[in-house]
N, C-alpha and C positions, 0 to 999 in steps of 0.2 A: 146162621152161624157157620154153615159150610162154606158160604162165599167169602166170609171174613178169614177163615182158616186158608182157603185157597189162595187169597190175595196176600196173605202174609207170607205163605211159602213162596209165591211167585215173586215177591219183592226181595225175599232173602236170596233166592237163586240168581236173580239179575244183578243185585249189588254184590254178590260175592265171587262172581265169575272174573277170573283174571284175564286180561286182554293179552293176546299174543302180540309180542312187539313186531314180529315180521308182517302180521296182518295189517297192523296200524300203519306201517310205512306206506307212503304214497307209491302208487305205480309210476314207473318211468319206462321210457322208451328212448333208447339212444341208438344213433347211427353215425358213421363216419368213414373217413378214408385217412389211411396213414402210409407213409413211405418210410422204409427203414434206413436207407442210405441217402440222405439229401442234406443240404445246408438250409438254415433258416426255418421257416415254420413248415413242418412236414407232417402236421396232424391236424385234421378238420373234423371235428366231432360236435355233435349237437344233441341236447338232451331236452325231451318233452316231459314236463313235470308240472302239475297243478295248473293245467291249462295255460302254459307259458313254454317258451323255448329258450334254452341257455346255449351260449357258444363255449367251447372249451378254452382254457387258459394255459394250454401246453403247447410247446414247439414240437415235441417228439413223443411219440407213443411208447409206453414202457408198462404195458399191462394195466396201468392205472390212469383214469381220465379224471380230471377235475374241471369245474365249470365256473364261469364268471358269476358273481352273485346277482347281478342285474340281468333280467330277461331282455331278450330282443323285442322288437315291436310286435304287435298283435298280427300285423300283416304277415310278417315272417313266420310266426307261430302257424298260421294257416297254411303256408307253404310246406312247413315241415310236418304238420299233422298228416298231411297227405301220405307220407311214408308209413305211419302207423296204419291209417285207414286202408291202405292198399297191400299191406303185407301179405304175399302170396301163401296160399294154402299149402304149397309145396315146402315152404320153410317151416311151418307149423308141423309138418309131417316129418320133417328131418332136423329135429331140434338139436342143438348142440354140435352140430357137423362144420367141419372145415371143407370148403368146396372149392377144389382146384389146388392150387399151391400159391395162397396170398403172399406177395412180396418175396417169393423165392428168387426171383430174377430181377429185382429192383423195380417191379412194376407196380408196387403198392398193393394194399388190401382193403377191402371193405370190412367193417365191423358193425354188427348190429346186436344190441342187447335189449331184452324186454324183461322187465321184472313186474310180476303180477301177483298179488297176494303171497309175497314172500319166495315165489318161485322164479328163478332167474333162467332165461333161455338166452344162449348166445350162438352167433354164427359168424364165421371168418370166411370171407369169399374172395376169390381171385378176381382181379379187375378185368382179365382177358375174357371176353365173350365167350370165346371158344372153350373155356374151362368151366363155363357155367352151363347148368341144365337149361334147356330151352324154356322151361316154365317160369324161370326167373329172370331171363335176360332183359326184357323191358323193364322190369321193376329196378334192376341194377343200373340201368342206363338212366332211368329217371332219377335214380338216388344220386348219381354223379351230377346230373343237372341241377338237382335241388340243392346239393352241397355248393356248387359254383354260385347259384342265385343267393343262398344265405351268406356266402362270403362277401358279397358286394356290399 
């Protein structure tokens, strides 16, 4: 009898729980490079979501990035995934920071966004290595190379 009572309560608890929509949303990792004063395609963003990578469908960055509905190839996903896998501890310790002066003198700026369990972390980073902490310089150099590789 006690087992049946316990199971009934357990079923009631499990079926009556409301799911938090923020937790249900898939995690995403986005990174890119944008230039404020240029002509043509001046924004290069990529988003990792559901084990796929998507290219942006914008020419200019204005605080909102949208992505193509079709993912890139699985080989490009593997290239892009390296940026998530190698995210420096320094950035996790300095969440939400602007590093240097991104695009202040028309040099462009890196953008990184990571959404996990409804929590969004963002970084804006100067493209000039002299303005970057030494702890992230190799990562930022690699990000530029990855963006160029994904653009091909």
